[in-house]
PQR file of N, CA, C, O and H, with PARSE charges and radii, in Angstrom:
ATOM      1  N   UNK A   1      -8.353   1.002   1.277 -0.4000 1.5000
ATOM      2  CA  UNK A   1      -9.850   0.684   1.030 -0.0000 2.0000
ATOM      3  C   UNK A   1     -10.314  -0.339   1.988  0.5500 1.7000
ATOM      4  O   UNK A   1      -9.591  -1.255   2.380 -0.5500 1.4000
ATOM      5  N   UNK A   2     -11.699  -0.138   2.406 -0.4000 1.5000
ATOM      6  CA  UNK A   2     -12.269  -1.058   3.653 -0.0000 2.0000
ATOM      7  C   UNK A   2     -11.839  -2.396   3.128  0.5500 1.7000
ATOM      8  O   UNK A   2     -11.031  -3.058   3.779 -0.5500 1.4000
ATOM      9  H   UNK A   2     -12.287   0.606   2.088  0.4000 1.0000
ATOM     10  N   UNK A   3     -12.448  -2.944   1.715 -0.4000 1.5000
ATOM     11  CA  UNK A   3     -12.372  -4.162   1.244 -0.0000 2.0000
ATOM     12  C   UNK A   3     -11.728  -4.346  -0.002  0.5500 1.7000
ATOM     13  O   UNK A   3     -12.350  -4.473  -1.056 -0.5500 1.4000
ATOM     14  H   UNK A   3     -13.105  -2.406   1.187  0.4000 1.0000
ATOM     15  N   UNK A   4     -10.592  -4.363   0.088 -0.4000 1.5000
ATOM     16  CA  UNK A   4      -9.653  -4.311  -1.013 -0.0000 2.0000
ATOM     17  C   UNK A   4      -9.663  -5.797  -1.770  0.5500 1.7000
ATOM     18  O   UNK A   4      -9.222  -6.878  -1.379 -0.5500 1.4000
ATOM     19  H   UNK A   4     -10.087  -4.260   0.944  0.4000 1.0000
ATOM     20  N   UNK A   5     -10.263  -5.470  -2.870 -0.4000 1.5000
ATOM     21  CA  UNK A   5     -10.313  -6.821  -3.839 -0.0000 2.0000
ATOM     22  C   UNK A   5     -10.264  -6.227  -5.329  0.5500 1.7000
ATOM     23  O   UNK A   5     -11.044  -5.341  -5.679 -0.5500 1.4000
ATOM     24  H   UNK A   5     -10.621  -4.592  -3.188  0.4000 1.0000
ATOM     25  N   UNK A   6      -9.322  -6.759  -6.159 -0.4000 1.5000
ATOM     26  CA  UNK A   6      -9.347  -6.267  -7.587 -0.0000 2.0000
ATOM     27  C   UNK A   6      -9.299  -7.366  -8.264  0.5500 1.7000
ATOM     28  O   UNK A   6      -8.816  -8.413  -7.835 -0.5500 1.4000
ATOM     29  H   UNK A   6      -8.689  -7.478  -5.875  0.4000 1.0000
ATOM     30  N   UNK A   7      -9.827  -7.195  -9.442 -0.4000 1.5000
ATOM     31  CA  UNK A   7      -9.494  -8.266 -10.778 -0.0000 2.0000
ATOM     32  C   UNK A   7      -8.361  -8.098 -11.024  0.5500 1.7000
ATOM     33  O   UNK A   7      -7.693  -7.116 -10.701 -0.5500 1.4000
ATOM     34  H   UNK A   7     -10.219  -6.344  -9.791  0.4000 1.0000
ATOM     35  N   UNK A   8      -7.874  -9.394 -11.855 -0.4000 1.5000
ATOM     36  CA  UNK A   8      -6.479  -9.552 -12.412 -0.0000 2.0000
ATOM     37  C   UNK A   8      -6.260  -8.393 -13.461  0.5500 1.7000
ATOM     38  O   UNK A   8      -7.060  -8.226 -14.381 -0.5500 1.4000
ATOM     39  H   UNK A   8      -8.417 -10.192 -12.118  0.4000 1.0000
ATOM     40  N   UNK A   9      -5.140  -7.595 -13.287 -0.4000 1.5000
ATOM     41  CA  UNK A   9      -4.590  -6.927 -14.400 -0.0000 2.0000
ATOM     42  C   UNK A   9      -5.419  -5.433 -13.896  0.5500 1.7000
ATOM     43  O   UNK A   9      -5.431  -4.505 -14.705 -0.5500 1.4000
ATOM     44  H   UNK A   9      -4.489  -7.730 -12.540  0.4000 1.0000
ATOM     45  N   UNK A  10      -5.874  -5.314 -12.986 -0.4000 1.5000
ATOM     46  CA  UNK A  10      -6.665  -3.830 -12.559 -0.0000 2.0000
ATOM     47  C   UNK A  10      -5.727  -3.281 -11.308  0.5500 1.7000
ATOM     48  O   UNK A  10      -4.769  -3.962 -10.941 -0.5500 1.4000
ATOM     49  H   UNK A  10      -5.863  -6.068 -12.328  0.4000 1.0000
ATOM     50  N   UNK A  11      -5.991  -2.223 -10.773 -0.4000 1.5000
ATOM     51  CA  UNK A  11      -5.207  -1.292  -9.892 -0.0000 2.0000
ATOM     52  C   UNK A  11      -6.147  -1.110  -8.652  0.5500 1.7000
ATOM     53  O   UNK A  11      -7.322  -1.476  -8.667 -0.5500 1.4000
ATOM     54  H   UNK A  11      -6.769  -1.669 -11.071  0.4000 1.0000
ATOM     55  N   UNK A  12      -5.580  -0.553  -7.643 -0.4000 1.5000
ATOM     56  CA  UNK A  12      -6.248  -0.251  -6.547 -0.0000 2.0000
ATOM     57  C   UNK A  12      -5.308   0.771  -5.707  0.5500 1.7000
ATOM     58  O   UNK A  12      -4.205   0.357  -5.350 -0.5500 1.4000
ATOM     59  H   UNK A  12      -4.625  -0.256  -7.631  0.4000 1.0000
ATOM     60  N   UNK A  13      -5.724   2.152  -5.366 -0.4000 1.5000
ATOM     61  CA  UNK A  13      -4.888   3.120  -4.560 -0.0000 2.0000
ATOM     62  C   UNK A  13      -5.164   2.726  -3.328  0.5500 1.7000
ATOM     63  O   UNK A  13      -6.323   2.527  -2.964 -0.5500 1.4000
ATOM     64  H   UNK A  13      -6.619   2.489  -5.656  0.4000 1.0000
ATOM     65  N   UNK A  14      -4.032   2.557  -2.480 -0.4000 1.5000
ATOM     66  CA  UNK A  14      -4.075   2.126  -0.976 -0.0000 2.0000
ATOM     67  C   UNK A  14      -3.543   3.836  -0.366  0.5500 1.7000
ATOM     68  O   UNK A  14      -2.864   4.649  -0.994 -0.5500 1.4000
ATOM     69  H   UNK A  14      -3.090   2.719  -2.775  0.4000 1.0000
ATOM     70  N   UNK A  15      -4.105   3.980   0.990 -0.4000 1.5000
ATOM     71  CA  UNK A  15      -3.599   5.197   1.778 -0.0000 2.0000
ATOM     72  C   UNK A  15      -3.106   4.771   2.988  0.5500 1.7000
ATOM     73  O   UNK A  15      -3.730   3.877   3.560 -0.5500 1.4000
ATOM     74  H   UNK A  15      -4.656   3.320   1.500  0.4000 1.0000
ATOM     75  N   UNK A  16      -2.017   5.271   3.549 -0.4000 1.5000
ATOM     76  CA  UNK A  16      -1.688   5.253   4.980 -0.0000 2.0000
ATOM     77  C   UNK A  16      -1.747   6.534   5.667  0.5500 1.7000
ATOM     78  O   UNK A  16      -1.268   7.631   5.380 -0.5500 1.4000
ATOM     79  H   UNK A  16      -1.511   5.997   3.084  0.4000 1.0000
ATOM     80  N   UNK A  17      -2.646   6.015   6.913 -0.4000 1.5000
ATOM     81  CA  UNK A  17      -2.382   7.439   7.668 -0.0000 2.0000
ATOM     82  C   UNK A  17      -1.816   6.930   9.174  0.5500 1.7000
ATOM     83  O   UNK A  17      -2.124   5.900   9.773 -0.5500 1.4000
ATOM     84  H   UNK A  17      -3.035   5.124   7.146  0.4000 1.0000
ATOM     85  N   UNK A  18      -1.125   7.721   9.477 -0.4000 1.5000
ATOM     86  CA  UNK A  18      -0.048   7.680  10.728 -0.0000 2.0000
ATOM     87  C   UNK A  18      -0.792   8.537  11.845  0.5500 1.7000
ATOM     88  O   UNK A  18      -1.168   9.656  11.496 -0.5500 1.4000
ATOM     89  H   UNK A  18      -0.875   8.558   8.990  0.4000 1.0000
ATOM     90  N   UNK A  19      -1.028   8.156  13.071 -0.4000 1.5000
ATOM     91  CA  UNK A  19      -1.426   8.704  14.219 -0.0000 2.0000
ATOM     92  C   UNK A  19      -0.282   9.228  14.956  0.5500 1.7000
ATOM     93  O   UNK A  19       0.576   8.493  15.444 -0.5500 1.4000
ATOM     94  H   UNK A  19      -0.722   7.248  13.355  0.4000 1.0000
ATOM     95  N   UNK A  20      -0.271  10.446  15.033 -0.4000 1.5000
ATOM     96  CA  UNK A  20       0.957  11.190  15.958 -0.0000 2.0000
ATOM     97  C   UNK A  20       0.822  10.959  17.167  0.5500 1.7000
ATOM     98  O   UNK A  20      -0.238  10.497  17.588 -0.5500 1.4000
ATOM     99  H   UNK A  20      -0.968  11.043  14.636  0.4000 1.0000
ATOM    100  N   UNK A  21       1.939  11.251  18.041 -0.4000 1.5000
ATOM    101  CA  UNK A  21       1.920  11.060  19.538 -0.0000 2.0000
ATOM    102  C   UNK A  21       0.777  11.989  20.339  0.5500 1.7000
ATOM    103  O   UNK A  21       0.467  11.719  21.499 -0.5500 1.4000
ATOM    104  H   UNK A  21       2.800  11.626  17.699  0.4000 1.0000
ATOM    105  N   UNK A  22       0.221  13.035  19.654 -0.4000 1.5000
ATOM    106  CA  UNK A  22      -0.848  14.114  20.146 -0.0000 2.0000
ATOM    107  C   UNK A  22      -2.355  13.585  19.618  0.5500 1.7000
ATOM    108  O   UNK A  22      -3.424  14.189  19.712 -0.5500 1.4000
ATOM    109  H   UNK A  22       0.473  13.253  18.711  0.4000 1.0000
ATOM    110  N   UNK A  23      -2.105  12.322  19.058 -0.4000 1.5000
ATOM    111  CA  UNK A  23      -3.429  11.905  18.576 -0.0000 2.0000
ATOM    112  C   UNK A  23      -3.968  12.469  17.031  0.5500 1.7000
ATOM    113  O   UNK A  23      -5.033  12.108  16.531 -0.5500 1.4000
ATOM    114  H   UNK A  23      -1.237  11.831  18.981  0.4000 1.0000
ATOM    115  N   UNK A  24      -3.245  13.188  16.550 -0.4000 1.5000
ATOM    116  CA  UNK A  24      -3.686  13.865  15.314 -0.0000 2.0000
ATOM    117  C   UNK A  24      -3.376  12.942  14.082  0.5500 1.7000
ATOM    118  O   UNK A  24      -2.419  12.170  14.138 -0.5500 1.4000
ATOM    119  H   UNK A  24      -2.379  13.481  16.956  0.4000 1.0000
ATOM    120  N   UNK A  25      -4.163  13.013  12.991 -0.4000 1.5000
ATOM    121  CA  UNK A  25      -3.688  11.898  11.972 -0.0000 2.0000
ATOM    122  C   UNK A  25      -2.943  12.570  11.060  0.5500 1.7000
ATOM    123  O   UNK A  25      -3.137  13.784  11.011 -0.5500 1.4000
ATOM    124  H   UNK A  25      -4.941  13.640  12.945  0.4000 1.0000
ATOM    125  N   UNK A  26      -1.937  11.978  10.139 -0.4000 1.5000
ATOM    126  CA  UNK A  26      -1.017  12.469   9.007 -0.0000 2.0000
ATOM    127  C   UNK A  26      -0.993  11.429   8.044  0.5500 1.7000
ATOM    128  O   UNK A  26      -0.734  10.244   8.252 -0.5500 1.4000
ATOM    129  H   UNK A  26      -1.779  10.991  10.180  0.4000 1.0000
ATOM    130  N   UNK A  27      -1.344  12.085   6.761 -0.4000 1.5000
ATOM    131  CA  UNK A  27      -1.318  11.175   5.576 -0.0000 2.0000
ATOM    132  C   UNK A  27       0.168  11.086   5.211  0.5500 1.7000
ATOM    133  O   UNK A  27       0.819  12.068   4.853 -0.5500 1.4000
ATOM    134  H   UNK A  27      -1.554  13.048   6.593  0.4000 1.0000
ATOM    135  N   UNK A  28       0.710   9.727   5.336 -0.4000 1.5000
ATOM    136  CA  UNK A  28       1.994   9.215   4.862 -0.0000 2.0000
ATOM    137  C   UNK A  28       2.070   8.525   3.718  0.5500 1.7000
ATOM    138  O   UNK A  28       3.118   7.929   3.468 -0.5500 1.4000
ATOM    139  H   UNK A  28       0.181   8.929   5.627  0.4000 1.0000
ATOM    140  N   UNK A  29       1.020   8.479   2.851 -0.4000 1.5000
ATOM    141  CA  UNK A  29       0.956   7.649   1.836 -0.0000 2.0000
ATOM    142  C   UNK A  29       2.085   7.939   0.721  0.5500 1.7000
ATOM    143  O   UNK A  29       2.299   7.089  -0.142 -0.5500 1.4000
ATOM    144  H   UNK A  29       0.169   8.963   3.054  0.4000 1.0000
ATOM    145  N   UNK A  30       2.713   8.999   0.748 -0.4000 1.5000
ATOM    146  CA  UNK A  30       3.706   9.452  -0.620 -0.0000 2.0000
ATOM    147  C   UNK A  30       4.967   9.031   0.362  0.5500 1.7000
ATOM    148  O   UNK A  30       5.985   8.882  -0.313 -0.5500 1.4000
ATOM    149  H   UNK A  30       2.539   9.690   1.449  0.4000 1.0000
ATOM    150  N   UNK A  31       5.133   8.847   1.476 -0.4000 1.5000
ATOM    151  CA  UNK A  31       6.559   8.870   2.196 -0.0000 2.0000
ATOM    152  C   UNK A  31       6.717   7.471   2.947  0.5500 1.7000
ATOM    153  O   UNK A  31       7.731   7.203   3.592 -0.5500 1.4000
ATOM    154  H   UNK A  31       4.306   8.967   2.025  0.4000 1.0000
ATOM    155  N   UNK A  32       5.579   6.555   2.805 -0.4000 1.5000
ATOM    156  CA  UNK A  32       5.677   5.110   3.353 -0.0000 2.0000
ATOM    157  C   UNK A  32       6.412   4.176   2.425  0.5500 1.7000
ATOM    158  O   UNK A  32       6.479   4.576   1.263 -0.5500 1.4000
ATOM    159  H   UNK A  32       4.756   6.772   2.280  0.4000 1.0000
ATOM    160  N   UNK A  33       6.955   3.062   2.681 -0.4000 1.5000
ATOM    161  CA  UNK A  33       7.792   2.309   1.994 -0.0000 2.0000
ATOM    162  C   UNK A  33       6.667   1.065   2.010  0.5500 1.7000
ATOM    163  O   UNK A  33       6.462   0.383   3.014 -0.5500 1.4000
ATOM    164  H   UNK A  33       6.900   2.737   3.625  0.4000 1.0000
ATOM    165  N   UNK A  34       6.011   0.891   0.809 -0.4000 1.5000
ATOM    166  CA  UNK A  34       5.009  -0.076   0.386 -0.0000 2.0000
ATOM    167  C   UNK A  34       5.808  -1.410  -0.031  0.5500 1.7000
ATOM    168  O   UNK A  34       6.877  -1.464  -0.640 -0.5500 1.4000
ATOM    169  H   UNK A  34       6.177   1.445  -0.007  0.4000 1.0000
ATOM    170  N   UNK A  35       5.082  -2.391   0.412 -0.4000 1.5000
ATOM    171  CA  UNK A  35       5.526  -3.689  -0.072 -0.0000 2.0000
ATOM    172  C   UNK A  35       4.232  -4.548  -0.294  0.5500 1.7000
ATOM    173  O   UNK A  35       3.176  -4.221   0.248 -0.5500 1.4000
ATOM    174  H   UNK A  35       4.214  -2.348   0.907  0.4000 1.0000
ATOM    175  N   UNK A  36       4.349  -5.817  -1.222 -0.4000 1.5000
ATOM    176  CA  UNK A  36       3.306  -6.771  -1.161 -0.0000 2.0000
ATOM    177  C   UNK A  36       3.860  -7.957  -0.847  0.5500 1.7000
ATOM    178  O   UNK A  36       4.894  -8.273  -1.436 -0.5500 1.4000
ATOM    179  H   UNK A  36       5.207  -6.082  -1.662  0.4000 1.0000
ATOM    180  N   UNK A  37       3.353  -8.741   0.023 -0.4000 1.5000
ATOM    181  CA  UNK A  37       3.780  -9.800   0.759 -0.0000 2.0000
ATOM    182  C   UNK A  37       3.985 -10.661  -0.367  0.5500 1.7000
ATOM    183  O   UNK A  37       5.009 -11.319  -0.183 -0.5500 1.4000
ATOM    184  H   UNK A  37       2.513  -8.485   0.500  0.4000 1.0000
ATOM    185  N   UNK A  38       3.396 -10.944  -1.523 -0.4000 1.5000
ATOM    186  CA  UNK A  38       3.360 -12.025  -2.569 -0.0000 2.0000
ATOM    187  C   UNK A  38       3.230 -11.264  -3.813  0.5500 1.7000
ATOM    188  O   UNK A  38       2.150 -10.998  -4.340 -0.5500 1.4000
ATOM    189  H   UNK A  38       2.564 -10.409  -1.672  0.4000 1.0000
ATOM    190  N   UNK A  39       4.809 -10.799  -4.421 -0.4000 1.5000
ATOM    191  CA  UNK A  39       4.635  -9.932  -5.760 -0.0000 2.0000
ATOM    192  C   UNK A  39       4.307 -10.641  -7.022  0.5500 1.7000
ATOM    193  O   UNK A  39       4.195 -10.094  -8.119 -0.5500 1.4000
ATOM    194  H   UNK A  39       5.686 -11.015  -3.993  0.4000 1.0000
ATOM    195  N   UNK A  40       4.143 -12.084  -6.738 -0.4000 1.5000
ATOM    196  CA  UNK A  40       3.375 -12.874  -7.919 -0.0000 2.0000
ATOM    197  C   UNK A  40       1.977 -12.425  -8.109  0.5500 1.7000
ATOM    198  O   UNK A  40       1.479 -12.440  -9.234 -0.5500 1.4000
ATOM    199  H   UNK A  40       4.234 -12.528  -5.847  0.4000 1.0000
ATOM    200  N   UNK A  41       1.309 -12.021  -7.055 -0.4000 1.5000
ATOM    201  CA  UNK A  41       0.012 -11.909  -6.945 -0.0000 2.0000
ATOM    202  C   UNK A  41      -0.436 -10.307  -7.270  0.5500 1.7000
ATOM    203  O   UNK A  41      -1.331  -9.991  -8.055 -0.5500 1.4000
ATOM    204  H   UNK A  41       1.714 -12.009  -6.141  0.4000 1.0000
ATOM    205  N   UNK A  42       0.313  -9.466  -6.562 -0.4000 1.5000
ATOM    206  CA  UNK A  42       0.215  -8.083  -6.731 -0.0000 2.0000
ATOM    207  C   UNK A  42       1.671  -7.338  -6.446  0.5500 1.7000
ATOM    208  O   UNK A  42       2.577  -7.650  -5.674 -0.5500 1.4000
ATOM    209  H   UNK A  42       1.040  -9.722  -5.924  0.4000 1.0000
ATOM    210  N   UNK A  43       1.555  -6.371  -7.256 -0.4000 1.5000
ATOM    211  CA  UNK A  43       3.008  -5.441  -7.003 -0.0000 2.0000
ATOM    212  C   UNK A  43       2.341  -4.060  -6.315  0.5500 1.7000
ATOM    213  O   UNK A  43       1.146  -3.765  -6.354 -0.5500 1.4000
ATOM    214  H   UNK A  43       0.819  -6.117  -7.883  0.4000 1.0000
ATOM    215  N   UNK A  44       3.377  -3.316  -5.699 -0.4000 1.5000
ATOM    216  CA  UNK A  44       2.622  -2.126  -5.163 -0.0000 2.0000
ATOM    217  C   UNK A  44       3.974  -0.978  -5.239  0.5500 1.7000
ATOM    218  O   UNK A  44       5.105  -1.192  -4.803 -0.5500 1.4000
ATOM    219  H   UNK A  44       4.348  -3.555  -5.668  0.4000 1.0000
ATOM    220  N   UNK A  45       3.458   0.353  -5.963 -0.4000 1.5000
ATOM    221  CA  UNK A  45       4.491   1.170  -6.026 -0.0000 2.0000
ATOM    222  C   UNK A  45       4.887   1.656  -4.751  0.5500 1.7000
ATOM    223  O   UNK A  45       4.064   1.544  -3.842 -0.5500 1.4000
ATOM    224  H   UNK A  45       2.539   0.526  -6.317  0.4000 1.0000
ATOM    225  N   UNK A  46       6.132   2.242  -4.478 -0.4000 1.5000
ATOM    226  CA  UNK A  46       6.597   2.683  -3.259 -0.0000 2.0000
ATOM    227  C   UNK A  46       7.177   4.012  -3.550  0.5500 1.7000
ATOM    228  O   UNK A  46       7.184   4.515  -4.674 -0.5500 1.4000
ATOM    229  H   UNK A  46       6.800   2.333  -5.216  0.4000 1.0000
ATOM    230  N   UNK A  47       7.736   4.634  -2.326 -0.4000 1.5000
ATOM    231  CA  UNK A  47       8.273   6.017  -2.430 -0.0000 2.0000
ATOM    232  C   UNK A  47       9.513   5.944  -3.583  0.5500 1.7000
ATOM    233  O   UNK A  47      10.385   5.077  -3.650 -0.5500 1.4000
ATOM    234  H   UNK A  47       7.731   4.225  -1.413  0.4000 1.0000
ATOM    235  N   UNK A  48       9.320   7.179  -4.517 -0.4000 1.5000
ATOM    236  CA  UNK A  48      10.159   7.412  -5.514 -0.0000 2.0000
ATOM    237  C   UNK A  48       9.329   6.849  -6.999  0.5500 1.7000
ATOM    238  O   UNK A  48       9.664   7.209  -8.127 -0.5500 1.4000
ATOM    239  H   UNK A  48       8.612   7.883  -4.463  0.4000 1.0000
ATOM    240  N   UNK A  49       8.242   5.943  -6.707 -0.4000 1.5000
ATOM    241  CA  UNK A  49       7.470   5.939  -7.915 -0.0000 2.0000
ATOM    242  C   UNK A  49       6.599   6.809  -8.081  0.5500 1.7000
ATOM    243  O   UNK A  49       6.473   7.614  -7.158 -0.5500 1.4000
ATOM    244  H   UNK A  49       7.969   5.651  -5.791  0.4000 1.0000
ATOM    245  N   UNK A  50       5.914   6.924  -9.004 -0.4000 1.5000
ATOM    246  CA  UNK A  50       4.734   7.832  -9.648 -0.0000 2.0000
ATOM    247  C   UNK A  50       3.706   7.651  -8.760  0.5500 1.7000
ATOM    248  O   UNK A  50       3.197   8.723  -8.432 -0.5500 1.4000
ATOM    249  H   UNK A  50       6.015   6.270  -9.753  0.4000 1.0000
ATOM    250  N   UNK A  51       3.204   6.657  -8.238 -0.4000 1.5000
ATOM    251  CA  UNK A  51       2.151   6.552  -7.345 -0.0000 2.0000
ATOM    252  C   UNK A  51       1.979   5.705  -6.013  0.5500 1.7000
ATOM    253  O   UNK A  51       1.227   4.751  -5.814 -0.5500 1.4000
ATOM    254  H   UNK A  51       3.618   5.787  -8.504  0.4000 1.0000
ATOM    255  N   UNK A  52       2.822   6.275  -5.214 -0.4000 1.5000
ATOM    256  CA  UNK A  52       2.900   5.238  -4.104 -0.0000 2.0000
ATOM    257  C   UNK A  52       1.865   4.734  -3.256  0.5500 1.7000
ATOM    258  O   UNK A  52       1.096   5.519  -2.701 -0.5500 1.4000
ATOM    259  H   UNK A  52       3.433   7.050  -5.376  0.4000 1.0000
ATOM    260  N   UNK A  53       1.773   3.510  -3.106 -0.4000 1.5000
ATOM    261  CA  UNK A  53       0.531   2.826  -2.653 -0.0000 2.0000
ATOM    262  C   UNK A  53      -0.538   2.399  -3.561  0.5500 1.7000
ATOM    263  O   UNK A  53      -1.670   2.167  -3.136 -0.5500 1.4000
ATOM    264  H   UNK A  53       2.397   2.872  -3.557  0.4000 1.0000
ATOM    265  N   UNK A  54      -0.194   2.279  -4.892 -0.4000 1.5000
ATOM    266  CA  UNK A  54      -0.964   2.149  -5.935 -0.0000 2.0000
ATOM    267  C   UNK A  54      -0.648   0.357  -6.229  0.5500 1.7000
ATOM    268  O   UNK A  54       0.505   0.037  -6.514 -0.5500 1.4000
ATOM    269  H   UNK A  54       0.725   2.468  -5.238  0.4000 1.0000
ATOM    270  N   UNK A  55      -1.467  -0.460  -6.160 -0.4000 1.5000
ATOM    271  CA  UNK A  55      -1.233  -1.857  -6.200 -0.0000 2.0000
ATOM    272  C   UNK A  55      -1.925  -2.494  -7.578  0.5500 1.7000
ATOM    273  O   UNK A  55      -3.072  -2.286  -7.974 -0.5500 1.4000
ATOM    274  H   UNK A  55      -2.405  -0.200  -5.928  0.4000 1.0000
ATOM    275  N   UNK A  56      -1.070  -3.193  -8.093 -0.4000 1.5000
ATOM    276  CA  UNK A  56      -1.639  -3.712  -9.336 -0.0000 2.0000
ATOM    277  C   UNK A  56      -1.694  -5.287  -9.173  0.5500 1.7000
ATOM    278  O   UNK A  56      -0.709  -5.946  -8.838 -0.5500 1.4000
ATOM    279  H   UNK A  56      -0.139  -3.362  -7.771  0.4000 1.0000
ATOM    280  N   UNK A  57      -3.022  -5.863  -9.459 -0.4000 1.5000
ATOM    281  CA  UNK A  57      -2.903  -7.421  -9.587 -0.0000 2.0000
ATOM    282  C   UNK A  57      -2.236  -7.952 -10.898  0.5500 1.7000
ATOM    283  O   UNK A  57      -2.407  -7.437 -12.003 -0.5500 1.4000
ATOM    284  H   UNK A  57      -3.822  -5.329  -9.731  0.4000 1.0000
ATOM    285  N   UNK A  58      -1.545  -8.917 -10.673 -0.4000 1.5000
ATOM    286  CA  UNK A  58      -0.763  -9.441 -11.665 -0.0000 2.0000
ATOM    287  C   UNK A  58      -0.984 -11.049 -11.776  0.5500 1.7000
ATOM    288  O   UNK A  58      -0.510 -11.624 -12.755 -0.5500 1.4000
ATOM    289  H   UNK A  58      -1.406  -9.335  -9.775  0.4000 1.0000
ATOM    290  N   UNK A  59      -1.680 -11.768 -10.808 -0.4000 1.5000
ATOM    291  CA  UNK A  59      -2.126 -13.119 -10.776 -0.0000 2.0000
ATOM    292  C   UNK A  59      -3.390 -13.149  -9.770  0.5500 1.7000
ATOM    293  O   UNK A  59      -3.507 -12.306  -8.882 -0.5500 1.4000
ATOM    294  H   UNK A  59      -2.065 -11.301 -10.012  0.4000 1.0000
ATOM    295  N   UNK A  60      -4.283 -14.139  -9.969 -0.4000 1.5000
ATOM    296  CA  UNK A  60      -5.216 -14.380  -8.892 -0.0000 2.0000
ATOM    297  C   UNK A  60      -4.631 -14.741  -7.652  0.5500 1.7000
ATOM    298  O   UNK A  60      -3.583 -15.380  -7.738 -0.5500 1.4000
ATOM    299  H   UNK A  60      -4.187 -14.824 -10.691  0.4000 1.0000
ATOM    300  N   UNK A  61      -5.019 -14.509  -6.630 -0.4000 1.5000
ATOM    301  CA  UNK A  61      -4.611 -14.879  -5.391 -0.0000 2.0000
ATOM    302  C   UNK A  61      -4.921 -13.928  -4.181  0.5500 1.7000
ATOM    303  O   UNK A  61      -5.802 -13.069  -4.216 -0.5500 1.4000
ATOM    304  H   UNK A  61      -5.871 -13.990  -6.559  0.4000 1.0000
ATOM    305  N   UNK A  62      -4.177 -14.149  -3.206 -0.4000 1.5000
ATOM    306  CA  UNK A  62      -4.138 -13.040  -2.196 -0.0000 2.0000
ATOM    307  C   UNK A  62      -2.815 -12.910  -1.577  0.5500 1.7000
ATOM    308  O   UNK A  62      -1.917 -13.750  -1.557 -0.5500 1.4000
ATOM    309  H   UNK A  62      -3.460 -14.846  -3.178  0.4000 1.0000
ATOM    310  N   UNK A  63      -2.833 -11.509  -0.981 -0.4000 1.5000
ATOM    311  CA  UNK A  63      -1.229 -10.924  -0.520 -0.0000 2.0000
ATOM    312  C   UNK A  63      -1.774  -9.905   0.662  0.5500 1.7000
ATOM    313  O   UNK A  63      -2.911  -9.593   1.015 -0.5500 1.4000
ATOM    314  H   UNK A  63      -3.563 -10.826  -0.998  0.4000 1.0000
ATOM    315  N   UNK A  64      -0.581  -9.562   1.074 -0.4000 1.5000
ATOM    316  CA  UNK A  64      -0.764  -8.197   2.278 -0.0000 2.0000
ATOM    317  C   UNK A  64      -0.036  -7.152   1.634  0.5500 1.7000
ATOM    318  O   UNK A  64       1.095  -7.310   1.175 -0.5500 1.4000
ATOM    319  H   UNK A  64       0.343  -9.816   0.787  0.4000 1.0000
ATOM    320  N   UNK A  65      -0.703  -6.048   1.598 -0.4000 1.5000
ATOM    321  CA  UNK A  65       0.002  -4.786   1.220 -0.0000 2.0000
ATOM    322  C   UNK A  65       0.364  -4.019   2.600  0.5500 1.7000
ATOM    323  O   UNK A  65      -0.467  -3.808   3.484 -0.5500 1.4000
ATOM    324  H   UNK A  65      -1.622  -5.919   1.971  0.4000 1.0000
ATOM    325  N   UNK A  66       1.547  -3.683   2.650 -0.4000 1.5000
ATOM    326  CA  UNK A  66       2.058  -3.006   3.941 -0.0000 2.0000
ATOM    327  C   UNK A  66       2.630  -1.741   3.634  0.5500 1.7000
ATOM    328  O   UNK A  66       3.331  -1.652   2.627 -0.5500 1.4000
ATOM    329  H   UNK A  66       2.222  -3.854   1.932  0.4000 1.0000
ATOM    330  N   UNK A  67       2.407  -0.631   4.444 -0.4000 1.5000
ATOM    331  CA  UNK A  67       2.831   0.672   4.556 -0.0000 2.0000
ATOM    332  C   UNK A  67       3.823   0.751   5.741  0.5500 1.7000
ATOM    333  O   UNK A  67       3.434   0.486   6.878 -0.5500 1.4000
ATOM    334  H   UNK A  67       1.837  -0.704   5.263  0.4000 1.0000
ATOM    335  N   UNK A  68       5.036   1.094   5.500 -0.4000 1.5000
ATOM    336  CA  UNK A  68       5.771   1.186   6.835 -0.0000 2.0000
ATOM    337  C   UNK A  68       6.575   2.558   6.622  0.5500 1.7000
ATOM    338  O   UNK A  68       7.010   2.920   5.529 -0.5500 1.4000
ATOM    339  H   UNK A  68       5.353   1.309   4.576  0.4000 1.0000
ATOM    340  N   UNK A  69       6.714   3.278   7.838 -0.4000 1.5000
ATOM    341  CA  UNK A  69       7.337   4.482   8.032 -0.0000 2.0000
ATOM    342  C   UNK A  69       8.196   4.383   9.169  0.5500 1.7000
ATOM    343  O   UNK A  69       7.715   4.491  10.298 -0.5500 1.4000
ATOM    344  H   UNK A  69       6.361   2.984   8.727  0.4000 1.0000
ATOM    345  N   UNK A  70       9.635   4.155   8.959 -0.4000 1.5000
ATOM    346  CA  UNK A  70      10.693   3.942  10.098 -0.0000 2.0000
ATOM    347  C   UNK A  70      10.343   2.253  10.340  0.5500 1.7000
ATOM    348  O   UNK A  70      10.319   1.360   9.493 -0.5500 1.4000
ATOM    349  H   UNK A  70      10.025   4.067   8.042  0.4000 1.0000
ATOM    350  N   UNK A  71      10.129   2.191  11.559 -0.4000 1.5000
ATOM    351  CA  UNK A  71       9.790   0.913  12.125 -0.0000 2.0000
ATOM    352  C   UNK A  71       8.272   0.673  12.206  0.5500 1.7000
ATOM    353  O   UNK A  71       7.815  -0.415  12.557 -0.5500 1.4000
ATOM    354  H   UNK A  71      10.148   2.917  12.247  0.4000 1.0000
ATOM    355  N   UNK A  72       7.686   1.478  11.948 -0.4000 1.5000
ATOM    356  CA  UNK A  72       6.068   1.517  12.314 -0.0000 2.0000
ATOM    357  C   UNK A  72       5.563   0.833  10.961  0.5500 1.7000
ATOM    358  O   UNK A  72       5.873   1.273   9.854 -0.5500 1.4000
ATOM    359  H   UNK A  72       8.057   2.362  11.662  0.4000 1.0000
ATOM    360  N   UNK A  73       4.716  -0.337  11.170 -0.4000 1.5000
ATOM    361  CA  UNK A  73       3.902  -0.782   9.726 -0.0000 2.0000
ATOM    362  C   UNK A  73       2.592  -0.744  10.072  0.5500 1.7000
ATOM    363  O   UNK A  73       1.726  -1.018   9.242 -0.5500 1.4000
ATOM    364  H   UNK A  73       4.464  -0.694  12.070  0.4000 1.0000
TER
END
């Protein structure tokens, strides 16, 4: 989302789009390794979970949600 801000206890779906060497976009939401910089603020589902990229707020605060495919994030 452009301005990801969610209330405590709610969820937000993130998506990840890779730009391939030929310039074309590819949705990598379901294959990216998702992480939350501060899991005490928000958690995020990753590969193997039911909704990769879905972040859940667990406490007020800020965090960085990152999607990585290989060495690119």
